[in-house]
C-alpha positions in Angstrom: 79.5 103.8 114.5 78.8 107.4 115.2 78.9 108.6 118.8 75.6 110.6 118.6 76.2 112.2 121.9 79.3 113.9 120.8 79.2 117.5 119.5 80.6 117.7 116.0 82.2 121.1 115.3 81.1 122.8 112.1 83.8 122.8 109.4 82.3 125.5 107.2 79.2 127.8 107.1 76.8 127.3 104.2 79.7 125.7 102.3 81.3 129.1 102.2 84.7 127.7 103.4 84.7 129.5 106.8 87.4 127.1 108.1 88.4 127.0 111.7 92.1 127.0 110.5 94.0 129.5 108.3 94.3 128.6 104.6 97.8 129.2 103.5 99.0 130.0 100.0 97.2 129.9 96.7 94.7 127.3 95.8 94.2 128.4 92.2 95.7 126.6 89.3 97.8 128.1 86.6 95.9 126.3 83.9 92.6 127.9 84.9 91.0 124.5 85.2 88.8 123.8 88.2 91.1 122.5 90.9 88.9 119.5 91.6 89.6 118.2 88.1 93.4 118.6 88.4 94.3 115.6 90.5 93.3 112.0 89.5 93.1 109.5 92.3 95.2 106.4 92.0 93.6 102.9 91.9 90.1 104.4 92.4 88.2 101.2 91.3 90.3 98.9 93.4 90.1 101.2 96.5 86.3 101.3 96.2 86.1 97.5 95.7 88.2 96.7 98.8 86.6 99.3 101.1 83.1 98.2 99.9 81.3 101.3 101.2 77.7 100.8 102.3 74.8 103.0 103.3 75.2 104.1 107.0 78.9 103.3 107.0 81.6 105.5 108.5 84.8 105.9 106.6 88.0 107.8 107.3 90.2 109.2 104.5 93.3 109.9 106.4 95.0 111.6 103.4 92.1 113.5 101.9 94.0 115.6 99.5 91.5 117.2 97.1 88.8 114.6 97.8 89.4 112.4 94.7 88.9 109.1 96.7 86.4 110.5 99.2 83.9 111.5 96.5 83.2 108.0 95.2 83.1 106.6 98.7 80.4 109.2 99.6 78.5 108.2 96.4 78.7 104.5 97.2 77.7 105.0 100.8 74.6 107.1 100.0 72.2 108.1 101.4 73.7 108.4 104.9 77.3 107.2 104.8 79.8 109.5 106.4 83.4 110.3 105.3 85.8 112.1 107.7 88.6 113.6 105.6 91.9 114.4 107.4 94.8 116.2 105.8 97.9 118.0 106.9 97.7 120.5 104.1 95.1 123.2 104.7 95.4 124.3 101.0 94.2 120.8 99.9 91.4 120.8 102.5 90.1 124.1 101.0 89.9 122.5 97.6 88.3 119.3 99.0 85.7 121.2 100.9 84.7 123.1 97.8 84.5 119.8 95.8 82.5 117.9 98.5 80.4 120.7 99.8 77.2 119.3 98.3 77.3 116.3 100.5 76.5 118.4 103.5 77.3 116.8 106.9 78.1 113.5 105.3 81.5 115.0 104.4 83.5 116.2 107.4 86.9 117.8 107.3 89.8 118.0 109.8 93.1 119.7 109.5 95.6 117.3 111.1 97.8 114.3 110.8 96.4 110.8 110.3 98.9 109.6 112.9 96.4 111.2 115.4 93.3 109.8 113.7 91.7 108.3 116.8 91.7 111.7 118.6 90.5 113.5 115.4 87.8 111.0 114.9 86.6 111.3 118.5 86.5 115.1 118.1 84.2 114.6 115.1 81.9 112.2 116.9 83.3 109.0 115.4 83.9 106.0 117.8 84.7 103.4 115.1 85.2 103.2 111.4 84.0 100.7 108.8 86.8 101.6 106.5 90.0 103.6 106.5 92.1 104.8 103.5 95.7 106.0 103.5 96.9 107.2 100.1 100.5 108.1 100.9 101.2 110.0 97.7 101.1 113.7 97.0 98.8 115.4 94.5 99.5 116.9 91.1 98.5 120.3 92.6 101.2 120.0 95.3 103.8 119.3 92.7 102.7 121.8 90.1 101.6 124.7 92.2 104.1 127.3 93.5 104.8 127.5 97.2 105.4 123.9 98.1 109.0 123.5 96.9 108.5 119.8 96.2 109.6 119.9 92.6 112.9 120.5 90.7 110.8 121.6 87.7 110.8 125.2 88.9 113.2 127.3 91.0 111.5 128.4 94.2 112.2 128.4 98.0 113.2 124.9 99.3 110.2 124.2 101.5 108.7 120.7 101.1 106.2 121.0 104.0 102.6 119.7 103.6 101.5 121.8 106.6 103.2 125.2 106.3 104.6 125.3 109.8 107.9 123.9 111.3 111.2 122.9 109.8 111.7 123.3 106.0 114.0 121.4 103.6 116.2 124.5 103.5 116.6 124.3 107.3 117.8 120.7 107.0 120.2 121.1 104.2 121.8 124.2 105.8 122.0 122.9 109.4 122.8 119.2 109.3 126.3 118.0 109.3 127.7 116.4 106.1 127.4 113.0 107.7 123.8 113.6 109.0 122.7 114.9 105.6 124.2 111.9 103.8 122.4 109.6 106.2 119.1 111.3 105.5 119.6 111.1 101.7 120.7 107.4 101.9 118.1 106.2 104.4 115.1 108.0 103.0 116.0 108.1 99.4 118.1 104.9 99.0 120.5 107.1 97.1 123.9 105.4 96.6 125.7 108.7 95.9 124.5 110.2 99.2 127.9 111.1 100.5 128.9 112.9 97.3 125.7 114.8 97.3 126.0 115.8 100.9 129.5 117.0 100.4 128.5 119.1 97.4 125.6 120.7 99.3 127.6 121.5 102.4 130.4 123.1 100.3 127.8 125.3 98.5 125.8 126.5 101.6 123.5 128.3 101.9 121.3 126.3 99.6 117.8 127.9 99.6 116.0 127.0 96.4 114.9 123.9 94.6 116.9 124.9 91.5 120.1 125.3 93.5 119.7 121.9 95.1 118.8 120.1 91.8 121.9 121.6 90.1 124.2 120.5 92.9 122.8 117.0 93.0 123.0 116.7 89.2 126.7 117.6 89.2 127.4 115.4 92.2 125.9 112.2 90.6 127.2 112.9 87.1 124.2 113.9 85.0 120.9 112.3 84.1 119.9 108.8 85.0 117.8 106.5 82.8 114.1 107.2 83.4 114.4 109.8 86.2 116.0 113.1 87.1 119.2 112.6 89.2 117.7 114.7 92.0 114.6 112.6 92.4 115.8 110.4 95.3 117.4 113.4 97.1 114.1 115.4 96.9 112.2 112.3 98.1 114.5 111.9 101.0 114.2 115.5 102.2 110.4 115.5 101.8 110.2 112.4 103.9 112.5 113.9 106.6 110.7 117.3 106.7 107.3 115.7 107.1 108.5 112.8 109.2 106.5 110.5 106.9 107.8 107.1 107.9 107.4 107.9 111.6 103.9 109.1 111.1 103.0 106.1 108.9 104.1 103.6 111.6 102.0 105.4 114.2 99.1 105.9 111.8 98.8 102.2 111.0 98.5 101.4 114.7 95.9 104.2 115.1 93.9 102.8 112.1 93.8 99.4 113.7 92.5 100.9 116.9 89.8 102.9 115.1 88.6 100.2 112.8 85.4 98.3 113.8 85.4 94.5 113.6 85.2 93.6 109.9 86.3 97.1 108.9 89.0 97.4 106.2 92.2 99.3 105.9 93.4 100.2 102.5 96.9 101.6 102.1 98.4 102.9 98.8 102.2 103.5 98.9 104.6 104.8 96.2 108.1 103.7 97.1 109.7 100.7 98.7 110.4 102.3 102.1 106.7 102.8 102.6 105.6 99.5 101.2 108.1 97.5 103.3 106.8 99.2 106.4 103.2 98.6 105.5 103.8 94.9 104.5 105.8 94.2 107.6 103.2 95.7 109.9 100.3 93.9 108.2 102.2 90.6 108.2 102.9 90.9 111.9 99.4 91.9 112.8 97.8 89.1 110.8 100.3 86.3 111.9 99.2 83.5 114.1 102.7 83.0 115.3 105.6 85.5 115.6 108.1 83.2 117.3 111.7 83.2 116.0 112.4 80.7 113.3 113.6 77.3 114.5 111.6 76.9 117.6 110.0 73.4 117.8 106.7 74.7 119.2 105.0 78.1 119.3 105.4 79.9 122.6 104.5 83.5 121.6 100.7 83.1 122.1 100.3 85.9 119.6 96.7 86.6 118.6 96.2 88.1 115.1 94.2 91.4 115.0 94.0 91.6 111.2 93.2 89.4 108.2 95.0 89.9 104.9 92.3 90.4 102.3 94.7 90.3 99.5 98.1 88.8 100.1 99.7 90.1 96.9 100.1 93.8 96.3 97.6 95.4 93.9 99.1 97.5 91.1 97.6 99.9 88.5 96.5 98.3 85.3 98.4 99.1 82.1 95.5 101.4 81.1 95.7 103.4 84.3 99.5 103.8 84.1 99.2 105.0 80.5 96.5 107.6 81.3 97.9 108.6 84.7 101.7 108.3 84.8 101.8 109.3 88.5 100.3 105.9 89.3 103.2 103.9 87.9 104.8 103.1 91.3 101.6 102.7 93.3 101.2 99.6 95.5 97.9 98.8 97.3 97.6 96.6 100.3 94.4 95.8 102.3 93.6 94.1 105.6 90.5 93.5 107.6 90.0 94.0 111.4 89.4 90.8 113.3 
């Protein structure tokens, strides 16, 4: 429901993108194509089906990106459904606000972290949500545009931050001990050659660009691997560490449960096993009627489930979607309903 008494701060004036936060870096695309047509949302039909938006409903897109998921939710919840879009990247918010400006006050924007969604929602007059979406991937624009340092496809400063404040990937690779760096690469990237990579990086310091790091990793692991660049897992590990993604996911899931109204649904799309295991474990625990250790003759935990699993098996993209949108290949969707 909307807390009608709360004052909702304006996010822009006459859709002119007068944001109450600074917009960092370029939002234009090298191809010249309109930015809102660059990124294709993953599992769009499945997301809409499970969220089941309705007129008058209130929805939170905790990872708004460029608004690819938010737009069909707004369409399906017409004429008076509301979507609050939250994103850590002010550059993505600028694109989303331009894309969704025509929806007026039905589309609301907040620069922040979904791990603080209850506070952000309250500041935007939202007391409870009918549906919450967390799409944990990053966009094509973030990979392909200069300034992020996510990709080994170009040589640029080793950044990897969604929100351009705080510690960068270069700070980590140049300050952590060899053992600490190896642990980050192994734990966040599940990289078996993490020690060899960490040793190579430490011996080559300072390492300040994506090209430098990719070359060091390639030499350390012995060349290309079938199906992926040898630096893929290392780049993933550093991105997760820089943005504290797993920590924020754990907190964000609890925040989502708190914000959801009874009967409201949470849809989470993850892209690697670390995320998916965390989401699955959390949903299984919250939906369980008993969490006693195995082997006890009777239940003594008195655990009360707070969620219902709407779909026990993960939902994956169809063959057609994987063929048309290769970035969807590893996507896994899970959905639960608030009890």
